[in-house]
N, CA, C and O atoms as a MOPAC input file, in Angstrom:
PM7 MOZYME 1SCF
protein

 N      0.93000 1    -1.13400 1     0.09500 1
 C     -0.09900 1    -0.00500 1    -0.06200 1
 C      0.91600 1     1.20500 1    -0.03500 1
 O      1.83000 1     1.30900 1     0.78200 1
 N      0.64800 1     2.04800 1    -0.97600 1
 C      1.30800 1     3.36300 1    -0.97700 1
 C      0.97500 1     4.20700 1     0.11100 1
 O     -0.22100 1     4.38200 1     0.34200 1
 N      1.89100 1     4.80200 1     0.87200 1
 C      1.67400 1     5.39700 1     2.20000 1
 C      0.81100 1     6.62800 1     1.91800 1
 O      0.18700 1     7.11100 1     2.86300 1
 N      0.71100 1     7.22400 1     0.60400 1
 C     -0.03800 1     8.29300 1     0.25100 1
 C     -1.54600 1     7.93700 1     0.42300 1
 O     -2.40400 1     8.78500 1     0.67000 1
 N     -1.77500 1     6.69400 1     0.28000 1
 C     -3.28000 1     6.22000 1     0.25300 1
 C     -3.84300 1     6.32500 1     1.67300 1
 O     -5.04300 1     6.54500 1     1.83500 1
 N     -3.11300 1     6.19400 1     2.56900 1
 C     -3.67500 1     5.77400 1     3.90300 1
 C     -4.51500 1     7.15200 1     4.35400 1
 O     -5.62500 1     6.99100 1     4.86100 1
 N     -4.09600 1     8.23000 1     4.20800 1
 C     -4.85000 1     9.42100 1     4.61100 1
 C     -6.42700 1     9.32800 1     4.11700 1
 O     -7.35300 1     9.46400 1     4.91700 1
 N     -6.59900 1     9.11100 1     2.88400 1
 C     -7.95000 1     9.03000 1     2.31400 1
 C     -8.63400 1     7.74200 1     2.48000 1
 O     -9.85400 1     7.71800 1     2.31600 1
 N     -7.97000 1     6.61500 1     2.79900 1
 C     -8.37100 1     5.25400 1     2.97600 1
 C     -9.44800 1     5.20700 1     4.01500 1
 O    -10.57800 1     4.78800 1     3.76500 1
 N     -9.08700 1     5.62700 1     5.13100 1
 C     -9.92600 1     5.70600 1     6.38300 1
 C    -10.59300 1     6.95700 1     6.70100 1
 O    -11.45800 1     6.99900 1     7.57600 1
 N    -10.22200 1     8.02000 1     6.00800 1
 C    -10.62100 1     9.45200 1     6.56100 1
 C     -9.47100 1     9.87000 1     7.32000 1
 O     -9.41500 1    11.05900 1     7.63100 1
 N     -8.51300 1     9.07000 1     7.68300 1
 C     -7.39300 1     9.65100 1     8.39700 1
 C     -7.51500 1    10.34700 1     9.81200 1
 O     -8.60100 1    10.64300 1    10.31000 1
 N     -6.38200 1    10.56000 1    10.36300 1
 C     -6.71900 1    11.37600 1    11.70000 1
 C     -7.13000 1    12.85700 1    11.20400 1
 O     -7.75000 1    13.53900 1    12.02100 1
 N     -6.86100 1    13.38100 1    10.01900 1
 C     -7.36500 1    14.62300 1     9.77700 1
 C     -8.79500 1    14.61200 1     9.70600 1
 O     -9.42800 1    15.56600 1    10.15900 1
 N     -9.46900 1    13.45600 1     9.09300 1
 C    -10.95500 1    13.37900 1     9.00600 1
 C    -11.53500 1    13.42800 1    10.38300 1
 O    -12.46300 1    14.21800 1    10.55700 1
 N    -11.11500 1    12.68500 1    11.40700 1
 C    -11.47400 1    12.81700 1    12.66000 1
 C    -11.26000 1    14.16100 1    13.37400 1
 O    -11.98000 1    14.54400 1    14.29600 1
 N    -10.30300 1    14.79200 1    12.92000 1
 C    -10.14500 1    16.13200 1    13.58300 1
 C    -11.05000 1    17.11100 1    12.82700 1
 O    -11.46500 1    18.12600 1    13.38600 1
 N    -11.35000 1    16.81700 1    11.59100 1
 C    -12.27500 1    17.75700 1    10.80100 1
 C    -13.83600 1    17.49500 1    11.45500 1
 O    -14.62500 1    18.43200 1    11.57700 1
 N    -14.11600 1    16.33200 1    11.79100 1
 C    -15.45600 1    16.05700 1    12.43400 1
 C    -15.44100 1    16.68100 1    13.83500 1
 O    -16.48800 1    17.19900 1    14.22400 1
 N    -14.33600 1    16.68500 1    14.65300 1
 C    -14.24900 1    17.39100 1    15.90200 1
 C    -14.49900 1    18.74100 1    15.78900 1
 O    -15.38700 1    19.29700 1    16.43700 1
 N    -13.66200 1    19.39300 1    14.88700 1
 C    -13.67700 1    20.68500 1    14.52200 1
 C    -14.99200 1    21.21900 1    14.28600 1
 O    -15.38600 1    22.20000 1    14.91800 1
 N    -15.63200 1    20.69500 1    13.50100 1
 C    -17.04600 1    21.12900 1    12.84900 1
 C    -17.99300 1    21.00400 1    14.11400 1
 O    -18.76600 1    21.92900 1    14.36300 1
 N    -17.95100 1    19.94500 1    14.86700 1
 C    -18.79700 1    19.76800 1    15.86600 1
 C    -18.59300 1    20.75600 1    17.13200 1
 O    -19.50300 1    21.13200 1    17.87000 1
 N    -17.32500 1    21.07900 1    17.23600 1
 C    -16.87700 1    22.16900 1    18.17300 1
 C    -17.57200 1    23.51200 1    17.85900 1
 O    -17.96300 1    24.31200 1    18.70900 1
 N    -17.67600 1    23.65500 1    16.44200 1
 C    -18.36500 1    24.93400 1    16.01700 1
 C    -19.66400 1    24.97400 1    15.94000 1
 O    -20.28900 1    25.94500 1    15.51200 1
 N    -20.22500 1    23.79400 1    16.39800 1
 C    -21.68400 1    23.60700 1    16.45000 1
 C    -22.58900 1    23.13800 1    15.15300 1
 O    -23.77800 1    23.39700 1    14.96500 1
 N    -21.78500 1    22.44900 1    14.39000 1
 C    -22.40700 1    21.81700 1    13.21200 1
 C    -23.20900 1    20.62700 1    13.68300 1
 O    -22.60500 1    19.65700 1    14.14100 1
 N    -24.63400 1    20.63200 1    13.59700 1
 C    -25.44700 1    19.54200 1    14.22300 1
 C    -25.09100 1    18.23200 1    13.74300 1
 O    -25.05800 1    17.35700 1    14.60900 1
 N    -24.82900 1    17.91000 1    12.60900 1
 C    -24.55900 1    16.69600 1    11.74300 1
 C    -23.08700 1    16.14400 1    12.35000 1
 O    -22.89300 1    14.94500 1    12.55300 1
 N    -22.21300 1    17.04200 1    12.57700 1
 C    -20.90300 1    16.56200 1    13.05300 1
 C    -21.07700 1    16.34700 1    14.65900 1
 O    -20.40400 1    15.46300 1    15.19000 1
 N    -21.80300 1    16.99100 1    15.29600 1
 C    -22.03100 1    16.71900 1    16.80200 1
 C    -22.57000 1    15.35500 1    16.80600 1
 O    -22.07000 1    14.51700 1    17.55700 1
 N    -23.57700 1    15.05200 1    16.00800 1
 C    -24.11100 1    13.53200 1    15.99100 1
 C    -23.06900 1    12.57900 1    15.71100 1
 O    -22.97500 1    11.57000 1    16.41000 1
 N    -22.30300 1    12.79200 1    14.78900 1
 C    -21.18300 1    12.01200 1    14.31100 1
 C    -20.24800 1    11.64800 1    15.57700 1
 O    -19.92600 1    10.49800 1    15.87500 1
 N    -19.88300 1    12.75700 1    16.23900 1
 C    -18.92800 1    12.61400 1    17.43200 1
 C    -19.65500 1    11.77100 1    18.49800 1
 O    -19.11600 1    10.83600 1    19.09000 1
 N    -20.92200 1    12.17800 1    18.69300 1
 C    -21.72900 1    11.43500 1    19.85900 1
 C    -21.77400 1     9.99900 1    19.54900 1
 O    -21.61500 1     9.19200 1    20.46500 1
 N    -21.97300 1     9.60800 1    18.35200 1
 C    -22.19000 1     8.22600 1    17.95300 1
 C    -21.10000 1     7.37800 1    17.66900 1
 O    -21.17200 1     6.27400 1    17.12800 1
 N    -19.88300 1     8.07300 1    18.14400 1
 C    -18.57400 1     7.14100 1    18.04600 1
 C    -17.94200 1     7.18100 1    16.76200 1
 O    -16.93500 1     6.50100 1    16.56300 1
 N    -18.42800 1     7.90000 1    15.88000 1
 C    -17.76800 1     7.92700 1    14.44200 1
 C    -16.33200 1     8.29200 1    14.54600 1
 O    -15.50600 1     7.56300 1    13.99700 1
 N    -15.92800 1     9.42200 1    15.24300 1
 C    -14.55800 1     9.96100 1    15.43800 1
 C    -13.63000 1     8.79800 1    15.93200 1
 O    -12.54000 1     8.55600 1    15.41500 1
 N    -14.11600 1     8.16700 1    16.88700 1
 C    -13.30400 1     6.91800 1    17.41300 1
 C    -13.17200 1     5.85900 1    16.35400 1
 O    -12.06400 1     5.35100 1    16.18200 1
 N    -14.17300 1     5.49000 1    15.64800 1
 C    -14.15800 1     4.46300 1    14.52300 1
 C    -13.23100 1     4.95200 1    13.50900 1
 O    -12.37700 1     4.15400 1    13.12100 1
 N    -13.25000 1     6.06700 1    13.03900 1
 C    -12.36100 1     6.66600 1    12.10000 1
 C    -10.91800 1     6.52400 1    12.49200 1
 O    -10.09500 1     6.00300 1    11.73900 1
 N    -10.61500 1     7.01100 1    13.72100 1
 C     -9.17300 1     6.73900 1    14.19000 1
 C     -8.83400 1     5.32400 1    14.38000 1
 O     -7.67800 1     4.96100 1    14.16700 1
 N     -9.79900 1     4.42800 1    14.79000 1
 C     -9.46700 1     2.98200 1    15.01200 1
 C     -9.07800 1     2.43300 1    13.57800 1
 O     -8.05800 1     1.78000 1    13.36100 1
 N    -10.06700 1     2.79800 1    12.58400 1
 C     -9.58800 1     2.18000 1    11.35300 1
 C     -8.43800 1     2.75400 1    10.77700 1
 O     -7.69500 1     1.92000 1    10.25800 1
 N     -8.05700 1     3.95200 1    10.71200 1
 C     -6.77500 1     4.63300 1    10.39800 1
 C     -5.77200 1     3.85000 1    11.14300 1
 O     -4.89700 1     3.24600 1    10.52200 1
 N     -5.82700 1     3.82100 1    12.25000 1
 C     -4.68900 1     3.04600 1    13.05200 1
 C     -4.49700 1     1.67600 1    12.77200 1
 O     -3.34500 1     1.24100 1    12.77800 1
 N     -5.45600 1     0.92300 1    12.52700 1
 C     -5.36000 1    -0.55700 1    12.09900 1
 C     -4.80800 1    -0.72600 1    10.71000 1
 O     -4.07500 1    -1.66600 1    10.40400 1
 N     -5.18200 1     0.20300 1     9.89700 1
 C     -4.68900 1     0.29800 1     8.44300 1
 C     -3.16200 1     0.46300 1     8.47200 1
 O     -2.36200 1    -0.23100 1     7.84700 1
 N     -2.87000 1     1.52600 1     9.32300 1
 C     -1.37700 1     2.02700 1     9.27000 1
 C     -0.71600 1     0.84300 1     9.95500 1
 O      0.35700 1     0.49900 1     9.45900 1
 N     -1.16000 1     0.14600 1    11.01400 1
 C     -0.30300 1    -0.87500 1    11.61300 1
 C     -0.15400 1    -2.07000 1    10.74100 1
 O      0.87100 1    -2.75100 1    10.76300 1
 N     -1.25900 1    -2.35200 1     9.90400 1
 C     -1.17700 1    -3.48200 1     9.01600 1
 C     -0.99800 1    -3.40800 1     7.60900 1
 O     -1.37600 1    -4.22700 1     6.77200 1
 N     -0.33400 1    -2.25800 1     7.41700 1
 C     -0.41600 1    -1.90300 1     5.85100 1
 C      0.57400 1    -2.99500 1     5.14500 1
 O      0.28200 1    -3.40900 1     4.02300 1
 N      1.69700 1    -3.43600 1     5.78600 1
 C      2.50400 1    -4.35000 1     5.03100 1
 C      1.68400 1    -5.62200 1     4.69900 1
 O      1.92900 1    -6.23100 1     3.65800 1
 N      0.83000 1    -5.99300 1     5.45000 1
 C     -0.11000 1    -7.20300 1     5.15700 1
 C     -1.14400 1    -6.82100 1     4.01300 1
 O     -1.65600 1    -7.69300 1     3.31000 1
 N     -1.42600 1    -5.45300 1     3.86300 1
 C     -2.34700 1    -5.10600 1     2.71500 1
 C     -1.64700 1    -4.98100 1     1.55800 1
 O     -2.32500 1    -5.05200 1     0.53200 1
 N     -0.49300 1    -4.81700 1     1.44200 1
 C      0.25400 1    -4.66800 1     0.18600 1
 C      0.23900 1    -5.89400 1    -0.73100 1
 O      0.28400 1    -7.01600 1    -0.22800 1
 N      0.17700 1    -5.72500 1    -2.04900 1
 C      0.14600 1    -6.74000 1    -3.01900 1
 C      1.42000 1    -7.67000 1    -2.97500 1
 O      1.53000 1    -8.60500 1    -3.76800 1

């Protein structure tokens, strides 16, 4: 897996930060995503993919 693919593959850490920032700014949809665990799920998926990327390479 090309390392440049990782950020967009799972939304990346920046995706989780974006949800949190928008939620902090009061965006109702982003507040719901944060409250339902989406931020944690995005981070977990990114971390798992990062840790196992050698297994995912062809």
